[in-house]
N, C-alpha and C positions, 0 to 999 in steps of 0.2 A: 742483886742477888748473887752474882758470881763472887763480891766481897763475902757475902756472910756464908758461902759455901767454903772460901778459903780457911774463914775463922773457923767453922765447925770441924775442918779437916785438920786444921791446927793443934785444936783442943782436943782431939781423938774421938770427938763423937761421930755419930753416924751421919756422914754427908746427906743433904738433900739430894733430892731426885734432880737430874739434868734437865729435864723437860721443861719444866716451869720457867728455868732460866732461858732458855731459848727465846730471843727477841723476834717478835713478829714484826713483819712489814708494816708500815703505817701510813701509807697515802690512802687518799679518797677510796680509791676503788677497792685496796686490801680491807678497809674497814667495812666497807659495804658488803663484801662478799664473806668474809671472815666472821664479822660481828652482827652488823645489821639485820642480814639474811640467815643467821644462825637457827631461827626457826625451823627452817628446812634441814634435816639432819642429813639426810644424802646430798653429797655434795655433786652429784650429777644432777639432779631435779633441783638442786639449790641454782646452777648454772642457767638452767632452762626457765626458773621463775625469774631470776635476776635479768635476764635477757630479753624476755617478753615484757616485763615491767618498765626496763630501760627502753624499749623500742615504743612504748605507749608515751612514756615522756618526751622522747625527741619526737612524735609523731607530727606535732604541728609543724614543726620545722620541715617534715618531709611534705607537708601538705602544701605549707607556704611555697615550698620549690617546685611543686608540681603544678601548683596555680599560676605561678610568674613564668615557669616555662611554656604552659597552654596559653596564656597571653601573649607571650613572644611570638608563638608559632602564629597566632590567628594574626598579629601584627604584619608578620613576614608573607602570610597569604595574600593581606590586603595590599601591601605593597609592593607584590611581585610584578605587576605590569609597570608602574612606575620605576622600579629597579631595573628593568629589561631596557626601558628609554633611556634611563642615565645611561647604562651599560654601553648601549650603542652611540650615544653622545660625547663619552669621553675615549671610547675606543681603548686603545692599549694602555691609556694613562691609569694605570691601577692606584696609585698614590691620590690622584684625584677622585676617583671613583669610591674610594673606600672613604675617603674624605665625606664625600656628598653623601655616601649612604649611611654613616655614623649621624651626620647632622638629620636626615630625615628619619632616622628610626629614634633619635632623642626627641624630636619634634613629636611623633607619635606616641611617645611614652615606652619605647623598648628598653628594658632592663638588663643591662650587660652583667651587674653584680649581685643583686638580689636574688637570682637563681642559683648563684654560686656560691654565696655566704653558708647556706645549710649544709651544702656539701661538703665545704672546709670544716663546719663543725661535727659532722658527722665522720670525717676523716680522722680528725683531732681525737675522737671518742675511740676510735678503732686502732690506732696506734699506741694510744696510754694504755688502753685495755689489755693490748698483745703484750706488753712490756709488765704490765701488774700481773697479768694471769700467770706469766712465766715465772716471776718473782715468788707468787702463792705457790705453784708447783714445787719450786726448789725448798720453800719453807717446809711446806707439808711433807714433803717425801724425807727431809732431814728431822721433822718433829716427828714422824711415825716411828723413824728407826729409833731415837732417844728413847722415845716411851716403850718400846719393846727392850732396849738397852737397860733401863732403869728396873723394869719389871725381872729381867735375867739377873742383872747385880744382886736385886733384893734375895730372889731364891738362892741364888749360888752361895750367898755369904751364908745364908742359913744353915749349910749344908757342909761347906767347906771354907772355914776361915781361920787358917794356921797363924799361930803366933808369929813364926817366921815363914815369910812368903818363899825366900831362898831355899830355905833349909827345913822343910816339912818332915816330921816324923813319918814313919812306916803307916801307922795306922791312918794320921791326916792323908796321907799321899793317896791312899785307896778310895778316899770318898771325894777326891778331884773329877774322875769321870762319871761319878754319881751326880755329882753338882751340875755337870756340864749337860749329862743326859736329859736331867729334871728341867733345868733352865731352858734348853731347847724345846723341849714338849711343852713347856709353859706358854713359849713365844709362839710356837705354832697354832697352840689352843686360841690365844688372843689375838693372833692375826686374822684367823678364818672365822671364829666363832665368838668371840670374846670371853671374858673370864671372870669368875664368880668363887666364891668359897667352897662351892659343891664341886669343883675340879679338885681341890685337895683330898677327899675321900678317892676321886678316880684314880691319883696318883699312888696313894697308899695300897691300892688294889693292884694295880699295875706293878709296882716293885715287887709285890708278892707272886704274881701269876704270870707277868709277860714273860716270854725267852729272852727278849733282848735285855731285860732288866738283870733277869739271874746271870747272864755272863760276865757282868761287871759288878753286881752288888755281892758283898760278903753274907755267908750264910748267918741268918738270925738279924739282919739289919732292918730298920725301921726307920721312918720318917721322925723327926723330934716332936715330942708333943705341942709344942708351941710354935710348930712350923706354919707359916702364913703365906697366902699367895700376893697379899695385896698390902701396901702400907697401910697405916692407922688411917681411918677417916673415908677409906674407899670402900665402898660396897661392890662395886662391879665395875670392869672395864669392857666397853663395848668393843666389838671387832676394828682391828687397824685398819684393816683392807678397805680401801676405798674404790670400790667396784661401782659399776653403772651398766646395767642391762648386760650386754656382751662383752664389756670392756672390764677387765680384771683390776686393773690400774690406772686410774683417770689422771694420775700425775706423769703418766708415761703416754707414749704416743698409741694410737691405736693403728697397731701394724703386728702382721703375724710372726715377724723376724725378730731376732735380737733379745737380749733378757731382760724383758720389760714388765713381765707379770709379778715376778720376783727377781728385783734387780741384783745383779752380779757387783761385785766390788768396783769393777771398771764403769758401770752402768752407772752405779749409785755416786760415784764422785763426779760423773758428766752432769747427773741429775739434780745435785745439789749447788754446783758451780760456787757460788760465793759463801755458802756457809760451810765450806771447807775450813774458813778462816775464823779465828775466833773474836776478831774485828767487827764480822757480821752477825755472828750467833749470839756475841754478848755474852759468852760463857768465859769461864777463867781458862787460862793457858793450861793448867793441869786437867781441868773437865775435859777441854777440847781435846788433848792429847790422849787421854784414855778411851775416851769414847770414838774419836774419830781416826781409828787407824786400821788396817786390812786386818790384822790377825784376830783383832776383838771383833770386827764385823762378821767374819766369817765363822767365828765362835758363835755370836750370839745368833746368827742366821742361819748356822749349820743344817738343821732339819729343814727348813724351807728351800734351802738353795738343793738340798739331795733329794728332796722328796719326789717320787715319779707318780704319784696319785693324782696330783692336781695339774692340771693342763698348763704349759708354761707358754702358752700364746696369749697375748695380752687383747688381741684383736684382729680382726679381719678386713681392714682398710675401708669399713662400712662409711666412716665418718669421712674421711678424705673423698670417696667417691660421691657422695650427697654433697660436698662443697663445691667440687667442681661441676656436678651437673645443676645446682642450682645459681652458680656463679653464670654459667652459660646461658640459662634459661632466663634470667634478670637482664642480661645484656641485651639477648635476642628481642627482648618486649621492649625495652629502651628504643632499641633501633627501630623495631617496626613503629612506634608509635611516633618517631620523629620522621620516618619516611612518608607516613600516612599524611602528617601533618605539613609534608611538603618543606620540612627543616632540613634534610638531608638529601642531596644528590645522590642517585644510586652509584653514580660513577665520579663523584666529586672527591676532594681531598679529605672531607669529613668522615665520609665513609669508609673509606680506606685507613683512615686511623682508627676507627671505631672495630674493623676487622681485626688488624693488628692487635687491639687491646683485646679483644675476644679471643684470642690465642694467648697472650701475656697472662691476663688476669689470671684465669683458672690455673695456668702453671704456678703462678706465685702462691695461690692458694692451696694448690696440691702438697706445694714444698712445707709452707707452714703446717700443714695439717698432718704431716709424717714426721716432720722432726721436732714438733714442740708437743706439749702435753695436750691430752684427749679434752682438756676443758675448753681449751681456745677453740680446737677443731668442732667440738658440740657448740662453742659460743657462735662461731660463724654460720652453722647449720641453721640454728635457730632464727639466727639474725636474718639470713637470707629469705627463710622461709616466711617469716613474718613480713619482710620487706615486701615479697612478691604478694602476699595477701594485701597490705595496705595499698600497694600498687593498684591493684585492682579496685580496690574500694573507693580510693581516691579518686580514679579516672572515672568511676562512677559518679561520684559525688559531683565532681567538675562538671560532667555532660550535664547534671541535672541543673546545676546553676547556670549554665549556658542556655538551657532549654527555657527554662523561667525568665531567663535576662532577656531572650528573642522574644519570646511570648509577648512582654510590656514595651517592644519596640514595634512602633508602627509608622507606616509611610514607606514610599518606594524611592529607590535612588539608582542609579546605573553608574557603573565604572568599567570593568574590564569586559570584553567580550569574548563570545565563543563562535566558532564556526558549526552551523546547522546547515545541511543539504549545500554545501560549499559558498554559503552566505555569511558575513557577518552578523553576528546577533547579539544585542546587549544582555547582560546577566543582570538580572534583577534581585537586587540588595534590598531587606527592609533596613532600614534606619530610623532613629527617633529624630522627629522633628523635619524630616523631608516633606511632610505635606501638613500644613496646619489645620486641616479638616479631617485628618485621618480618625477613623473610628465613628465619625458619624453616618446617619444613614442619609442615602442621597436618592433621587427620584430620577429616574432614566425612562425615557420615552422610547417605546419601540413600536416601529410600524412594520407591516409585512403585507405582502401580496401574495395572492394566490397563485401557485407555481412555483413559488420561491425566487421570482427574480429580483427582489429585494429585500434585503435583511442587513441591517445597518450594524448589527452588533454581534460581530463573530459567526460562531455556527450557532443556526437554530436551535433553541432550547426545546424540550416538548411541550410546553406551554406556545411557543409560537408557531409549532405545526399544527397544535389544535385550533389555534386563531385563525389559521388559514383556510383550516376545512370548513369553518362556520360562517367565514364570510369572506367576500370578493377583497374587501381591503378593509383593514381595522387597525385601529390604534390604541395602545394599552399602556398604562404606567405601572412600573413594577419598582420597589425599593431593594436596594441592596447595600452591604456594608460598605464603607469608604475604603475598605484595603482592597484592591482588586486582585483577582486571579492572576499571577505570575505566566501563568501559560499562556492569558489572552493578550499579554503585553509583550511576550516574547519576540515577536516578528516585528512590534513597532520600534520605530526609532526614536529613543526618549529625548536623544540631543536635540531634534528639529522644534523649531520654534513652533509649528502647527499643535504638536504632540504634546509639547507644554502647555498652551492654550487651554487643550482639551482636558 
């Protein structure tokens, strides 16, 4: 395209528009956002749809990570008494204790890396998207300007195009301010509202009636009969401004300070970054020099920069505040879940690290949100909100899986103990295979004596009391399930041989 434009310029033909020659970035994220999701015209909503769908694609990784973390937490809970014994055994030898801990965890199926791999994948996506979205913002900022530059030049040259640019005639010189004024009005119209051929009639009426035009337009002047607003084959130009809800320019930060709604020259230079160079934009050196200079920029954007009717405030820090709030909420939820599972000691080193991260991460997110394009802050906000939603959903699903798994595991086993009324009492754990006759019906003989002097099965039931009233001494047989009530066994020493026989 750059070569073609140079050839046309050399031959004296009307040069092609600059904008089609601007090279778009071509990485995977660029193609997805700029091309694949182009069916969503509004760029703000395009980022929202893209973020939600991306989160759905990555949700299996998130679920796998939480499932593995939940499994590790349960292993940690189960091995806690054993770990305490090992810690007492090895005393101050931290290296030996760590080695034994790793051996025991490995034996029990504790996974150190499986829960980290999805987190690494998510981090890679985050970093690459951050870089790509910043490049997209630079490209779109430059493309928006070149679109307005092309239209300005097209209108301008129809009104003022002297044979000798350096020495125009007196009549030609009178047309120059008219061309600048009409060109700026056209740019203003296409930036906020879009452009069609109907605006040409409005321009003709303004030249005849508007007081500002009367100051610079010679008496009797009219636009050429063949005057057109757009190049051949173009029926309409949609509005150039890329706004989203309260944000007037999504390629700039959501902040109330600085020239961000309509970029000043300094803000524009900073906003396009690498596109200042022809090697990045892929324009010819001549095209880049004509389009990218301060005088031309302020000439094309003159009315937009001086207009006082439109608010110059680009945003109100809403996205940065949401980013910080959701980041803190996500970390609080994660810390609560880990503490509840016993994975984090309230006074341990891990808890201290998490508290430090809870301060550092929101600050980092806030810096990203106020320094870079609003589309990245929008991505972080939507991503954090969907992450919280999936967190609650996955937690419920994992609990349901655990509940169904426990309902299939029959039998009783004892391990750790707890103190009840100052006495050590075994905690009852149902585990699969502990009782080979689990689930089967068994017959239990219950004998009772009037007066309640003998009752050999725990606390007398209603049936026992009724039997005592009806006879001085009676014997009856009842059937019950093979899975005893742990409350009946809580006070029994399950480690004794007598109870094992029973």
